[in-house]
Backbone as JSON Lines, residues from 0, in Angstrom:
{"i":0,"aa":"X","n":[0.51,-9.46,42.37],"ca":[1.09,-8.31,43.05],"c":[2.61,-8.44,43.09]}
{"i":1,"aa":"X","n":[3.32,-7.35,42.84],"ca":[4.77,-7.37,42.79],"c":[5.38,-7.51,44.18]}
{"i":2,"aa":"X","n":[6.69,-7.83,44.22],"ca":[7.39,-7.99,45.49],"c":[7.34,-6.69,46.3]}
{"i":3,"aa":"X","n":[7.4,-5.57,45.59],"ca":[7.22,-4.27,46.24],"c":[5.88,-3.71,45.75]}
{"i":4,"aa":"X","n":[4.82,-3.9,46.52],"ca":[3.49,-3.5,46.06],"c":[3.43,-2.03,45.63]}
{"i":5,"aa":"X","n":[2.89,-1.8,44.43],"ca":[2.73,-0.45,43.92],"c":[1.6,0.22,44.7]}
{"i":6,"aa":"X","n":[1.93,1.33,45.34],"ca":[1.02,1.91,46.33],"c":[0.75,3.38,46.04]}
{"i":7,"aa":"X","n":[-0.5,3.78,46.27],"ca":[-0.9,5.17,46.11],"c":[-1.31,5.72,47.48]}
{"i":8,"aa":"X","n":[-0.9,6.94,47.78],"ca":[-1.27,7.61,49.03],"c":[-2.06,8.87,48.69]}
{"i":9,"aa":"X","n":[-3.26,8.99,49.25],"ca":[-4.1,10.18,49.03],"c":[-4.46,10.78,50.38]}
{"i":10,"aa":"X","n":[-3.86,11.91,50.69],"ca":[-4.05,12.58,51.99],"c":[-3.77,14.05,51.8]}
{"i":11,"aa":"X","n":[-4.71,14.92,52.22],"ca":[-4.54,16.34,51.94],"c":[-3.55,17.02,52.89]}
{"i":12,"aa":"X","n":[-3.3,16.45,54.07],"ca":[-2.33,17.05,54.99],"c":[-0.92,16.61,54.6]}
{"i":13,"aa":"X","n":[-0.1,17.59,54.24],"ca":[1.22,17.28,53.68],"c":[2.07,16.43,54.63]}
{"i":14,"aa":"X","n":[2.12,16.79,55.91],"ca":[2.99,16.07,56.84],"c":[2.57,14.61,56.97]}
{"i":15,"aa":"X","n":[1.27,14.35,57.04],"ca":[0.81,12.97,57.14],"c":[1.05,12.22,55.83]}
{"i":16,"aa":"X","n":[0.82,12.9,54.71],"ca":[1.06,12.27,53.4],"c":[2.53,11.89,53.26]}
{"i":17,"aa":"X","n":[3.41,12.82,53.63],"ca":[4.84,12.57,53.53],"c":[5.26,11.46,54.51]}
{"i":18,"aa":"X","n":[4.67,11.49,55.71],"ca":[5.0,10.47,56.7],"c":[4.57,9.08,56.25]}
{"i":19,"aa":"X","n":[3.38,8.99,55.68],"ca":[2.9,7.7,55.17],"c":[3.8,7.2,54.04]}
{"i":20,"aa":"X","n":[4.19,8.1,53.17],"ca":[5.06,7.73,52.05],"c":[6.37,7.13,52.55]}
{"i":21,"aa":"X","n":[6.98,7.79,53.52],"ca":[8.25,7.29,54.06],"c":[8.06,5.97,54.81]}
{"i":22,"aa":"X","n":[6.97,5.86,55.57],"ca":[6.7,4.63,56.31],"c":[6.51,3.45,55.37]}
{"i":23,"aa":"X","n":[5.72,3.65,54.33],"ca":[5.46,2.58,53.38],"c":[6.73,2.18,52.62]}
{"i":24,"aa":"X","n":[7.49,3.18,52.21],"ca":[8.74,2.91,51.48],"c":[9.7,2.1,52.35]}
{"i":25,"aa":"X","n":[9.79,2.47,53.64],"ca":[10.68,1.77,54.56],"c":[10.28,0.31,54.78]}
{"i":26,"aa":"X","n":[8.99,0.0,54.53],"ca":[8.5,-1.36,54.76],"c":[8.3,-2.13,53.44]}
{"i":27,"aa":"X","n":[8.96,-1.68,52.38],"ca":[8.99,-2.47,51.17],"c":[7.92,-2.18,50.15]}
{"i":28,"aa":"X","n":[7.22,-1.03,50.28],"ca":[6.21,-0.65,49.28],"c":[6.81,0.36,48.31]}
{"i":29,"aa":"X","n":[6.34,0.33,47.09],"ca":[6.77,1.29,46.07],"c":[5.65,2.32,45.9]}
{"i":30,"aa":"X","n":[5.82,3.51,46.46],"ca":[4.78,4.54,46.39],"c":[4.85,5.2,45.01]}
{"i":31,"aa":"X","n":[3.88,4.88,44.17],"ca":[3.89,5.37,42.78],"c":[3.23,6.73,42.63]}
{"i":32,"aa":"X","n":[2.44,7.14,43.64],"ca":[1.81,8.46,43.6],"c":[1.41,8.85,45.01]}
{"i":33,"aa":"X","n":[1.57,10.15,45.31],"ca":[1.13,10.71,46.6],"c":[0.4,12.01,46.27]}
{"i":34,"aa":"X","n":[-0.92,12.03,46.49],"ca":[-1.74,13.15,46.02],"c":[-2.5,13.78,47.18]}
{"i":35,"aa":"X","n":[-2.97,15.03,46.94],"ca":[-3.61,15.78,48.02],"c":[-5.01,16.25,47.74]}
{"i":36,"aa":"X","n":[-5.64,15.79,46.65],"ca":[-7.01,16.24,46.35],"c":[-7.78,15.13,45.64]}
{"i":37,"aa":"X","n":[-9.1,15.27,45.63],"ca":[-9.95,14.29,44.98],"c":[-9.67,14.12,43.5]}
{"i":38,"aa":"X","n":[-9.61,15.21,42.72],"ca":[-9.34,15.07,41.29],"c":[-7.99,14.41,41.0]}
{"i":39,"aa":"X","n":[-6.98,14.74,41.79],"ca":[-5.67,14.09,41.61],"c":[-5.77,12.6,41.9]}
{"i":40,"aa":"X","n":[-6.56,12.25,42.9],"ca":[-6.73,10.85,43.27],"c":[-7.4,10.08,42.13]}
{"i":41,"aa":"X","n":[-8.47,10.64,41.58],"ca":[-9.18,9.98,40.47],"c":[-8.22,9.71,39.32]}
{"i":42,"aa":"X","n":[-7.44,10.73,38.95],"ca":[-6.51,10.59,37.83],"c":[-5.43,9.55,38.13]}
{"i":43,"aa":"X","n":[-4.91,9.56,39.36],"ca":[-3.83,8.63,39.71],"c":[-4.33,7.19,39.78]}
{"i":44,"aa":"X","n":[-5.53,6.98,40.31],"ca":[-6.08,5.63,40.39],"c":[-6.23,5.02,39.0]}
{"i":45,"aa":"X","n":[-6.73,5.82,38.07],"ca":[-6.96,5.31,36.72],"c":[-5.65,5.13,35.95]}
{"i":46,"aa":"X","n":[-4.7,6.03,36.18],"ca":[-3.43,5.96,35.45],"c":[-2.52,4.86,35.99]}
{"i":47,"aa":"X","n":[-2.46,4.73,37.31],"ca":[-1.49,3.83,37.93],"c":[-2.04,2.43,38.23]}
{"i":48,"aa":"X","n":[-3.36,2.33,38.49],"ca":[-3.95,1.05,38.9],"c":[-3.06,0.37,39.94]}
{"i":49,"aa":"X","n":[-2.87,1.0,41.09],"ca":[-1.92,0.49,42.09],"c":[-2.38,-0.83,42.71]}
{"i":50,"aa":"X","n":[-1.43,-1.54,43.33],"ca":[-1.75,-2.78,44.04],"c":[-2.56,-2.5,45.3]}
{"i":51,"aa":"X","n":[-2.4,-1.32,45.86],"ca":[-3.17,-0.91,47.04],"c":[-3.11,0.62,47.15]}
{"i":52,"aa":"X","n":[-4.21,1.21,47.64],"ca":[-4.27,2.66,47.82],"c":[-4.69,2.97,49.24]}
{"i":53,"aa":"X","n":[-4.03,3.97,49.85],"ca":[-4.41,4.47,51.17],"c":[-5.07,5.83,50.95]}
{"i":54,"aa":"X","n":[-6.35,5.94,51.3],"ca":[-7.15,7.09,50.89],"c":[-7.83,7.74,52.09]}
{"i":55,"aa":"X","n":[-7.66,9.04,52.24],"ca":[-8.38,9.81,53.25],"c":[-9.81,10.04,52.76]}
{"i":56,"aa":"X","n":[-10.79,9.94,53.67],"ca":[-12.2,10.15,53.29],"c":[-12.42,11.57,52.81]}
{"i":57,"aa":"X","n":[-12.01,12.55,53.6],"ca":[-12.32,13.95,53.32],"c":[-11.13,14.64,52.66]}
{"i":58,"aa":"X","n":[-11.32,15.07,51.42],"ca":[-10.25,15.7,50.67],"c":[-10.78,16.9,49.89]}
{"i":59,"aa":"X","n":[-9.89,17.84,49.53],"ca":[-10.3,18.94,48.66],"c":[-10.75,18.4,47.31]}
{"i":60,"aa":"X","n":[-11.6,19.12,46.56],"ca":[-12.01,20.5,46.84],"c":[-13.21,20.64,47.76]}
{"i":61,"aa":"X","n":[-13.99,19.6,48.0],"ca":[-15.2,19.77,48.81],"c":[-14.95,19.54,50.29]}
{"i":62,"aa":"X","n":[-13.91,18.78,50.62],"ca":[-13.62,18.41,52.01],"c":[-14.8,17.73,52.68]}
{"i":63,"aa":"X","n":[-15.59,16.98,51.87],"ca":[-16.67,16.18,52.44],"c":[-16.28,14.71,52.31]}
{"i":64,"aa":"X","n":[-16.75,14.05,51.26],"ca":[-16.39,12.64,51.07],"c":[-15.67,12.43,49.75]}
{"i":65,"aa":"X","n":[-14.89,13.43,49.33],"ca":[-14.23,13.4,48.03],"c":[-13.36,12.16,47.84]}
{"i":66,"aa":"X","n":[-12.56,11.84,48.85],"ca":[-11.66,10.7,48.74],"c":[-12.42,9.39,48.62]}
{"i":67,"aa":"X","n":[-13.45,9.23,49.46],"ca":[-14.24,8.01,49.41],"c":[-14.94,7.84,48.08]}
{"i":68,"aa":"X","n":[-15.56,8.89,47.56],"ca":[-16.29,8.78,46.3],"c":[-15.35,8.46,45.14]}
{"i":69,"aa":"X","n":[-14.14,9.02,45.19],"ca":[-13.15,8.7,44.15],"c":[-12.77,7.23,44.22]}
{"i":70,"aa":"X","n":[-12.59,6.73,45.44],"ca":[-12.24,5.32,45.62],"c":[-13.35,4.4,45.15]}
{"i":71,"aa":"X","n":[-14.59,4.72,45.51],"ca":[-15.73,3.9,45.1],"c":[-15.9,3.91,43.59]}
{"i":72,"aa":"X","n":[-15.71,5.08,42.98],"ca":[-15.82,5.19,41.53],"c":[-14.76,4.32,40.85]}
{"i":73,"aa":"X","n":[-13.54,4.36,41.39],"ca":[-12.46,3.55,40.81],"c":[-12.75,2.06,40.95]}
{"i":74,"aa":"X","n":[-13.35,1.66,42.08],"ca":[-13.68,0.24,42.27],"c":[-14.82,-0.21,41.36]}
{"i":75,"aa":"X","n":[-15.68,0.72,40.99],"ca":[-16.72,0.37,40.01],"c":[-16.09,0.13,38.64]}
{"i":76,"aa":"X","n":[-15.08,0.94,38.31],"ca":[-14.39,0.78,37.02],"c":[-13.43,-0.4,37.03]}
{"i":77,"aa":"X","n":[-12.8,-0.62,38.19],"ca":[-11.81,-1.7,38.32],"c":[-12.23,-2.55,39.52]}
{"i":78,"aa":"X","n":[-13.15,-3.5,39.34],"ca":[-13.68,-4.28,40.46],"c":[-12.57,-4.92,41.3]}
{"i":79,"aa":"X","n":[-12.72,-4.8,42.62],"ca":[-11.76,-5.4,43.52],"c":[-10.48,-4.62,43.71]}
{"i":80,"aa":"X","n":[-10.42,-3.39,43.18],"ca":[-9.22,-2.56,43.36],"c":[-8.99,-2.35,44.86]}
{"i":81,"aa":"X","n":[-7.83,-2.75,45.41],"ca":[-7.63,-2.68,46.86],"c":[-7.56,-1.23,47.37]}
{"i":82,"aa":"X","n":[-8.4,-0.93,48.36],"ca":[-8.46,0.41,48.94],"c":[-8.49,0.31,50.45]}
{"i":83,"aa":"X","n":[-7.6,1.03,51.12],"ca":[-7.64,1.18,52.58],"c":[-7.99,2.63,52.89]}
{"i":84,"aa":"X","n":[-9.14,2.84,53.49],"ca":[-9.62,4.19,53.77],"c":[-9.22,4.6,55.19]}
{"i":85,"aa":"X","n":[-8.78,5.84,55.32],"ca":[-8.45,6.42,56.62],"c":[-9.45,7.52,56.95]}
{"i":86,"aa":"X","n":[-9.89,7.58,58.2],"ca":[-10.86,8.59,58.6],"c":[-10.53,9.09,60.0]}
{"i":87,"aa":"X","n":[-10.83,10.36,60.24],"ca":[-10.6,10.93,61.56],"c":[-11.61,10.38,62.57]}
{"i":88,"aa":"X","n":[-12.83,10.13,62.09],"ca":[-13.89,9.64,62.97],"c":[-14.58,8.45,62.3]}
{"i":89,"aa":"X","n":[-15.37,7.74,63.08],"ca":[-16.16,6.63,62.52],"c":[-17.31,7.2,61.7]}
{"i":90,"aa":"X","n":[-17.31,6.92,60.42],"ca":[-18.38,7.35,59.51],"c":[-19.13,6.08,59.09]}
{"i":91,"aa":"X","n":[-20.23,5.78,59.81],"ca":[-20.91,4.51,59.59],"c":[-21.38,4.33,58.14]}
{"i":92,"aa":"X","n":[-21.93,5.4,57.56],"ca":[-22.46,5.29,56.2],"c":[-21.36,4.96,55.21]}
{"i":93,"aa":"X","n":[-20.19,5.59,55.38],"ca":[-19.09,5.34,54.47],"c":[-18.59,3.89,54.61]}
{"i":94,"aa":"X","n":[-18.5,3.42,55.85],"ca":[-18.05,2.04,56.08],"c":[-19.0,1.05,55.42]}
{"i":95,"aa":"X","n":[-20.29,1.3,55.54],"ca":[-21.28,0.41,54.91],"c":[-21.16,0.43,53.39]}
{"i":96,"aa":"X","n":[-20.96,1.62,52.84],"ca":[-20.88,1.72,51.38],"c":[-19.64,0.98,50.87]}
{"i":97,"aa":"X","n":[-18.55,1.06,51.6],"ca":[-17.34,0.35,51.2],"c":[-17.54,-1.16,51.2]}
{"i":98,"aa":"X","n":[-18.3,-1.65,52.18],"ca":[-18.5,-3.09,52.32],"c":[-19.61,-3.62,51.42]}
{"i":99,"aa":"X","n":[-20.36,-2.72,50.79],"ca":[-21.59,-3.11,50.11],"c":[-21.38,-4.11,48.99]}
{"i":100,"aa":"X","n":[-20.26,-4.0,48.23],"ca":[-20.13,-4.9,47.07],"c":[-19.61,-6.28,47.43]}
{"i":101,"aa":"X","n":[-19.08,-6.42,48.66],"ca":[-18.71,-7.74,49.14],"c":[-17.54,-8.4,48.44]}
{"i":102,"aa":"X","n":[-16.73,-7.63,47.71],"ca":[-15.63,-8.24,46.95],"c":[-14.32,-8.32,47.73]}
{"i":103,"aa":"X","n":[-14.25,-7.72,48.9],"ca":[-13.02,-7.75,49.67],"c":[-12.01,-6.73,49.16]}
{"i":104,"aa":"X","n":[-10.75,-6.89,49.58],"ca":[-9.68,-5.93,49.24],"c":[-10.07,-4.53,49.67]}
{"i":105,"aa":"X","n":[-10.61,-4.43,50.89],"ca":[-11.08,-3.14,51.39],"c":[-10.74,-3.01,52.87]}
{"i":106,"aa":"X","n":[-10.48,-1.79,53.31],"ca":[-10.19,-1.56,54.72],"c":[-10.68,-0.2,55.15]}
{"i":107,"aa":"X","n":[-10.95,-0.07,56.44],"ca":[-11.4,1.21,57.01],"c":[-10.76,1.33,58.38]}
{"i":108,"aa":"X","n":[-9.83,2.26,58.52],"ca":[-9.13,2.47,59.78],"c":[-9.27,3.92,60.23]}
{"i":109,"aa":"X","n":[-9.3,4.12,61.53],"ca":[-9.21,5.47,62.07],"c":[-7.75,5.92,61.99]}
{"i":110,"aa":"X","n":[-7.56,7.22,61.8],"ca":[-6.2,7.73,61.61],"c":[-5.3,7.47,62.81]}
{"i":111,"aa":"X","n":[-5.9,7.33,63.99],"ca":[-5.09,7.05,65.18],"c":[-4.28,5.77,65.0]}
{"i":112,"aa":"X","n":[-4.78,4.85,64.18],"ca":[-4.09,3.57,64.0],"c":[-2.8,3.74,63.21]}
{"i":113,"aa":"X","n":[-2.68,4.83,62.49],"ca":[-1.47,5.06,61.69],"c":[-0.24,5.17,62.59]}
{"i":114,"aa":"X","n":[-0.45,5.58,63.82],"ca":[0.68,5.79,64.71],"c":[1.2,4.48,65.31]}
{"i":115,"aa":"X","n":[0.51,3.37,65.04],"ca":[1.03,2.05,65.36],"c":[1.52,1.46,64.04]}
{"i":116,"aa":"X","n":[2.79,1.65,63.74],"ca":[3.33,1.31,62.42],"c":[3.14,-0.15,62.06]}
{"i":117,"aa":"X","n":[3.41,-1.05,63.0],"ca":[3.32,-2.48,62.71],"c":[1.89,-2.87,62.35]}
{"i":118,"aa":"X","n":[0.92,-2.39,63.13],"ca":[-0.48,-2.72,62.87],"c":[-0.94,-2.12,61.54]}
{"i":119,"aa":"X","n":[-0.52,-0.9,61.27],"ca":[-0.93,-0.23,60.04],"c":[-0.37,-0.95,58.8]}
{"i":120,"aa":"X","n":[0.92,-1.26,58.82],"ca":[1.54,-1.94,57.68],"c":[0.91,-3.31,57.47]}
{"i":121,"aa":"X","n":[0.59,-4.01,58.55],"ca":[-0.09,-5.3,58.43],"c":[-1.45,-5.12,57.75]}
{"i":122,"aa":"X","n":[-2.18,-4.05,58.12],"ca":[-3.49,-3.79,57.5],"c":[-3.34,-3.52,56.01]}
{"i":123,"aa":"X","n":[-2.35,-2.74,55.63],"ca":[-2.12,-2.43,54.21],"c":[-1.83,-3.71,53.44]}
{"i":124,"aa":"X","n":[-0.98,-4.58,53.99],"ca":[-0.63,-5.83,53.31],"c":[-1.86,-6.74,53.16]}
{"i":125,"aa":"X","n":[-2.69,-6.79,54.18],"ca":[-3.88,-7.65,54.13],"c":[-4.86,-7.16,53.06]}
{"i":126,"aa":"X","n":[-5.04,-5.84,52.98],"ca":[-5.93,-5.29,51.95],"c":[-5.35,-5.55,50.57]}
{"i":127,"aa":"X","n":[-4.05,-5.34,50.41],"ca":[-3.39,-5.57,49.11],"c":[-3.55,-7.02,48.67]}
{"i":128,"aa":"X","n":[-3.61,-7.94,49.64],"ca":[-3.74,-9.36,49.34],"c":[-5.19,-9.8,49.12]}
{"i":129,"aa":"X","n":[-6.12,-8.82,49.19],"ca":[-7.53,-9.15,48.94],"c":[-8.38,-9.3,50.18]}
{"i":130,"aa":"X","n":[-7.81,-9.05,51.35],"ca":[-8.56,-9.2,52.59],"c":[-9.36,-7.96,52.95]}
{"i":131,"aa":"X","n":[-10.09,-8.06,54.05],"ca":[-10.9,-6.95,54.56],"c":[-10.41,-6.61,55.96]}
{"i":132,"aa":"X","n":[-10.15,-5.33,56.2],"ca":[-9.65,-4.87,57.49],"c":[-10.57,-3.76,57.99]}
{"i":133,"aa":"X","n":[-11.2,-3.99,59.15],"ca":[-12.08,-2.99,59.73],"c":[-11.62,-2.66,61.14]}
{"i":134,"aa":"X","n":[-11.52,-1.37,61.43],"ca":[-11.16,-0.93,62.77],"c":[-12.2,-1.46,63.78]}
{"i":135,"aa":"X","n":[-11.77,-1.98,64.94],"ca":[-12.73,-2.48,65.93],"c":[-13.79,-1.45,66.33]}
{"i":136,"aa":"X","n":[-13.41,-0.19,66.39],"ca":[-14.38,0.85,66.76],"c":[-15.42,1.03,65.66]}
{"i":137,"aa":"X","n":[-14.99,0.88,64.41],"ca":[-15.94,0.97,63.29],"c":[-16.93,-0.18,63.36]}
{"i":138,"aa":"X","n":[-16.45,-1.39,63.62],"ca":[-17.33,-2.55,63.73],"c":[-18.34,-2.36,64.84]}
{"i":139,"aa":"X","n":[-17.87,-1.85,65.99],"ca":[-18.78,-1.63,67.12],"c":[-19.88,-0.64,66.76]}
{"i":140,"aa":"X","n":[-19.51,0.43,66.06],"ca":[-20.5,1.43,65.67],"c":[-21.49,0.86,64.65]}
{"i":141,"aa":"X","n":[-20.99,0.03,63.73],"ca":[-21.87,-0.58,62.73],"c":[-22.89,-1.5,63.39]}
{"i":142,"aa":"X","n":[-22.44,-2.29,64.35],"ca":[-23.36,-3.19,65.06],"c":[-24.4,-2.39,65.82]}
{"i":143,"aa":"X","n":[-23.96,-1.34,66.52],"ca":[-24.89,-0.5,67.28],"c":[-25.85,0.21,66.35]}
{"i":144,"aa":"X","n":[-25.32,0.71,65.21],"ca":[-26.16,1.43,64.26],"c":[-27.23,0.55,63.65]}
{"i":145,"aa":"X","n":[-26.89,-0.69,63.35],"ca":[-27.86,-1.6,62.76],"c":[-29.02,-1.87,63.7]}
{"i":146,"aa":"X","n":[-28.77,-1.78,65.01],"ca":[-29.81,-2.07,65.98],"c":[-30.74,-0.89,66.2]}
{"i":147,"aa":"X","n":[-30.27,0.33,65.92],"ca":[-31.06,1.5,66.31],"c":[-31.47,2.42,65.17]}
{"i":148,"aa":"X","n":[-30.84,2.34,64.02],"ca":[-31.09,3.29,62.96],"c":[-31.81,2.62,61.79]}
{"i":149,"aa":"X","n":[-33.08,2.97,61.55],"ca":[-33.81,2.34,60.45],"c":[-33.23,2.68,59.08]}
{"i":150,"aa":"X","n":[-32.41,3.74,59.01],"ca":[-31.8,4.13,57.74],"c":[-30.38,3.61,57.61]}
{"i":151,"aa":"X","n":[-29.97,2.73,58.52],"ca":[-28.57,2.29,58.58],"c":[-28.08,1.66,57.28]}
{"i":152,"aa":"X","n":[-28.97,0.99,56.57],"ca":[-28.54,0.28,55.36],"c":[-28.36,1.2,54.16]}
{"i":153,"aa":"X","n":[-28.83,2.44,54.25],"ca":[-28.74,3.35,53.11],"c":[-27.32,3.86,52.92]}
{"i":154,"aa":"X","n":[-26.89,3.99,51.68],"ca":[-25.6,4.59,51.38],"c":[-25.71,6.11,51.52]}
{"i":155,"aa":"X","n":[-24.58,6.83,51.58],"ca":[-24.64,8.29,51.64],"c":[-25.43,8.9,50.49]}
{"i":156,"aa":"X","n":[-25.29,8.37,49.27],"ca":[-26.03,8.9,48.13],"c":[-27.53,8.67,48.29]}
{"i":157,"aa":"X","n":[-27.89,7.49,48.78],"ca":[-29.31,7.2,48.99],"c":[-29.9,8.12,50.05]}
{"i":158,"aa":"X","n":[-29.12,8.44,51.07],"ca":[-29.59,9.39,52.08],"c":[-29.79,10.78,51.48]}
{"i":159,"aa":"X","n":[-28.88,11.17,50.59],"ca":[-29.04,12.46,49.92],"c":[-30.34,12.51,49.14]}
{"i":160,"aa":"X","n":[-30.6,11.43,48.4],"ca":[-31.84,11.37,47.61],"c":[-33.05,11.42,48.53]}
{"i":161,"aa":"X","n":[-33.01,10.68,49.63],"ca":[-34.13,10.66,50.56],"c":[-34.34,12.0,51.23]}
{"i":162,"aa":"X","n":[-33.25,12.69,51.56],"ca":[-33.39,14.0,52.19],"c":[-34.05,15.01,51.25]}
{"i":163,"aa":"X","n":[-33.7,14.93,49.96],"ca":[-34.34,15.82,48.97],"c":[-35.79,15.4,48.73]}
{"i":164,"aa":"X","n":[-36.05,14.12,48.8],"ca":[-37.42,13.64,48.71],"c":[-38.25,14.23,49.85]}
{"i":165,"aa":"X","n":[-37.63,14.29,51.04],"ca":[-38.32,14.85,52.21],"c":[-38.61,16.34,52.05]}
{"i":166,"aa":"X","n":[-37.81,17.01,51.2],"ca":[-38.05,18.43,50.92],"c":[-39.14,18.62,49.86]}
{"i":167,"aa":"X","n":[-39.67,17.51,49.35],"ca":[-40.73,17.58,48.36],"c":[-40.26,17.58,46.92]}
{"i":168,"aa":"X","n":[-38.98,17.26,46.7],"ca":[-38.44,17.3,45.34],"c":[-38.91,16.08,44.53]}
{"i":169,"aa":"X","n":[-39.19,16.31,43.28],"ca":[-39.49,15.22,42.35],"c":[-38.19,14.55,41.92]}
{"i":170,"aa":"X","n":[-38.29,13.43,41.22],"ca":[-37.08,12.77,40.71],"c":[-36.3,13.69,39.78]}
{"i":171,"aa":"X","n":[-37.03,14.46,38.97],"ca":[-36.37,15.39,38.04],"c":[-35.61,16.46,38.81]}
{"i":172,"aa":"X","n":[-36.22,16.98,39.89],"ca":[-35.57,18.01,40.69],"c":[-34.36,17.45,41.43]}
{"i":173,"aa":"X","n":[-34.49,16.23,41.93],"ca":[-33.37,15.58,42.62],"c":[-32.21,15.36,41.65]}
{"i":174,"aa":"X","n":[-32.55,14.91,40.44],"ca":[-31.52,14.69,39.43],"c":[-30.77,15.98,39.12]}
{"i":175,"aa":"X","n":[-31.49,17.09,39.03],"ca":[-30.86,18.38,38.73],"c":[-29.95,18.82,39.87]}
{"i":176,"aa":"X","n":[-30.4,18.64,41.11],"ca":[-29.62,19.08,42.27],"c":[-28.35,18.25,42.46]}
{"i":177,"aa":"X","n":[-28.44,16.94,42.19],"ca":[-27.3,16.05,42.45],"c":[-26.5,15.74,41.19]}
{"i":178,"aa":"X","n":[-26.93,16.31,40.05],"ca":[-26.24,16.11,38.78],"c":[-26.22,14.64,38.37]}
{"i":179,"aa":"X","n":[-27.36,13.96,38.62],"ca":[-27.56,12.59,38.17],"c":[-28.55,12.6,37.02]}
{"i":180,"aa":"X","n":[-28.68,11.46,36.35],"ca":[-29.79,11.28,35.42],"c":[-31.03,10.9,36.22]}
{"i":181,"aa":"X","n":[-32.21,11.11,35.63],"ca":[-33.44,10.69,36.31],"c":[-33.45,9.18,36.51]}
{"i":182,"aa":"X","n":[-32.87,8.46,35.57],"ca":[-32.8,7.01,35.7],"c":[-32.0,6.59,36.93]}
{"i":183,"aa":"X","n":[-30.88,7.31,37.19],"ca":[-30.06,7.0,38.37],"c":[-30.83,7.3,39.65]}
{"i":184,"aa":"X","n":[-31.56,8.41,39.65],"ca":[-32.38,8.75,40.83],"c":[-33.43,7.67,41.05]}
{"i":185,"aa":"X","n":[-34.03,7.2,39.96],"ca":[-35.02,6.14,40.07],"c":[-34.46,4.88,40.69]}
{"i":186,"aa":"X","n":[-33.22,4.54,40.31],"ca":[-32.57,3.35,40.89],"c":[-32.29,3.55,42.37]}
{"i":187,"aa":"X","n":[-31.81,4.77,42.74],"ca":[-31.58,5.05,44.16],"c":[-32.88,4.96,44.93]}
{"i":188,"aa":"X","n":[-33.97,5.49,44.36],"ca":[-35.27,5.47,45.03],"c":[-35.75,4.03,45.23]}
{"i":189,"aa":"X","n":[-35.58,3.2,44.2],"ca":[-35.98,1.79,44.31],"c":[-35.17,1.09,45.4]}
{"i":190,"aa":"X","n":[-33.88,1.41,45.49],"ca":[-33.03,0.83,46.54],"c":[-33.5,1.27,47.92]}
{"i":191,"aa":"X","n":[-33.88,2.55,48.04],"ca":[-34.37,3.07,49.32],"c":[-35.61,2.31,49.76]}
{"i":192,"aa":"X","n":[-36.56,2.14,48.85],"ca":[-37.79,1.42,49.19],"c":[-37.47,-0.02,49.62]}
{"i":193,"aa":"X","n":[-36.55,-0.66,48.89],"ca":[-36.21,-2.05,49.2],"c":[-35.55,-2.16,50.57]}
{"i":194,"aa":"X","n":[-34.59,-1.25,50.84],"ca":[-33.86,-1.32,52.11],"c":[-34.73,-0.95,53.31]}
{"i":195,"aa":"X","n":[-35.73,-0.09,53.08],"ca":[-36.65,0.28,54.16],"c":[-37.84,-0.67,54.23]}
{"i":196,"aa":"X","n":[-37.82,-1.7,53.37],"ca":[-38.88,-2.72,53.36],"c":[-40.25,-2.09,53.11]}
{"i":197,"aa":"X","n":[-40.3,-1.18,52.15],"ca":[-41.56,-0.52,51.79],"c":[-42.03,-1.12,50.46]}
{"i":198,"aa":"X","n":[-42.99,-2.01,50.54],"ca":[-43.46,-2.71,49.36],"c":[-44.47,-1.87,48.59]}
{"i":199,"aa":"X","n":[-44.58,-2.13,47.29],"ca":[-45.57,-1.45,46.47],"c":[-46.97,-1.81,46.95]}
{"i":200,"aa":"X","n":[-47.86,-0.82,46.99],"ca":[-49.22,-1.05,47.47],"c":[-50.16,-0.02,46.87]}
{"i":201,"aa":"X","n":[-51.41,-0.44,46.59],"ca":[-52.41,0.49,46.08],"c":[-52.92,1.43,47.18]}
{"i":202,"aa":"X","n":[-52.69,1.03,48.44],"ca":[-53.27,1.77,49.56],"c":[-52.31,2.78,50.18]}
{"i":203,"aa":"X","n":[-51.02,2.74,49.83],"ca":[-50.05,3.64,50.45],"c":[-49.16,4.28,49.39]}
{"i":204,"aa":"X","n":[-48.58,5.42,49.75],"ca":[-47.63,6.12,48.9],"c":[-46.23,5.84,49.44]}
{"i":205,"aa":"X","n":[-45.42,5.13,48.67],"ca":[-44.11,4.71,49.17],"c":[-43.19,5.89,49.46]}
{"i":206,"aa":"X","n":[-43.27,6.94,48.67],"ca":[-42.43,8.12,48.93],"c":[-42.77,8.73,50.28]}
{"i":207,"aa":"X","n":[-44.07,8.8,50.6],"ca":[-44.48,9.35,51.89],"c":[-43.97,8.48,53.03]}
{"i":208,"aa":"X","n":[-44.08,7.16,52.88],"ca":[-43.61,6.27,53.94],"c":[-42.1,6.38,54.12]}
{"i":209,"aa":"X","n":[-41.37,6.51,53.02],"ca":[-39.91,6.66,53.11],"c":[-39.54,7.97,53.81]}
{"i":210,"aa":"X","n":[-40.25,9.04,53.48],"ca":[-40.0,10.33,54.11],"c":[-40.32,10.26,55.6]}
{"i":211,"aa":"X","n":[-41.4,9.59,55.96],"ca":[-41.74,9.45,57.39],"c":[-40.65,8.69,58.14]}
{"i":212,"aa":"X","n":[-40.09,7.66,57.5],"ca":[-38.98,6.92,58.13],"c":[-37.77,7.82,58.3]}
{"i":213,"aa":"X","n":[-37.49,8.64,57.28],"ca":[-36.36,9.56,57.35],"c":[-36.54,10.58,58.46]}
{"i":214,"aa":"X","n":[-37.73,11.17,58.55],"ca":[-37.97,12.19,59.56],"c":[-37.96,11.59,60.97]}
{"i":215,"aa":"X","n":[-38.43,10.37,61.07],"ca":[-38.43,9.72,62.37],"c":[-37.04,9.38,62.86]}
{"i":216,"aa":"X","n":[-36.11,9.17,61.93],"ca":[-34.73,8.83,62.3],"c":[-33.85,10.05,62.45]}
{"i":217,"aa":"X","n":[-34.3,11.21,61.97],"ca":[-33.46,12.41,61.98],"c":[-33.44,13.07,63.36]}
């Protein structure tokens, strides 16, 4: 990593994006890109391969999990790419998905923490150096969620697959709705069964058991 870490900022609100850019620059970071949408983020991550990226979870065009999915996709292409995610609220599923690969160089902070400049800059530096930074409130929610939610271990994509399964969709139908291959849906389904501890059996239908678990937790 360079003396002035090459940094990417992805935030759809202009004032916050501009504020983060100035804050980082003032603390010795070189902001190589500041973007406001998911597609721009994907392009910038691949083109710049920054030392660290600060990414908002919800970004245009979908304003759902565009920023997170772009970050996860980039980390699949570039393992260990440092990402610090910012979120307005604690999103347990997103936090779990970020931590799932166990490679470090990842962070999840609530946006309120941005207003404590010293703490925020320290978090960015730790992620850039390969560490893991989790907001205390996120950790508390993860611990509570693990104790009460049988679906807690599922990623957002796995939940999507399970919800469509609950609607009676076949793997082919799920693949069409989510624009995946049937093979990818099959892998998600196998992960769902494993995480819900639903073993193969001649006496039970695993899809039915998974759907019952989903409905019971909803």
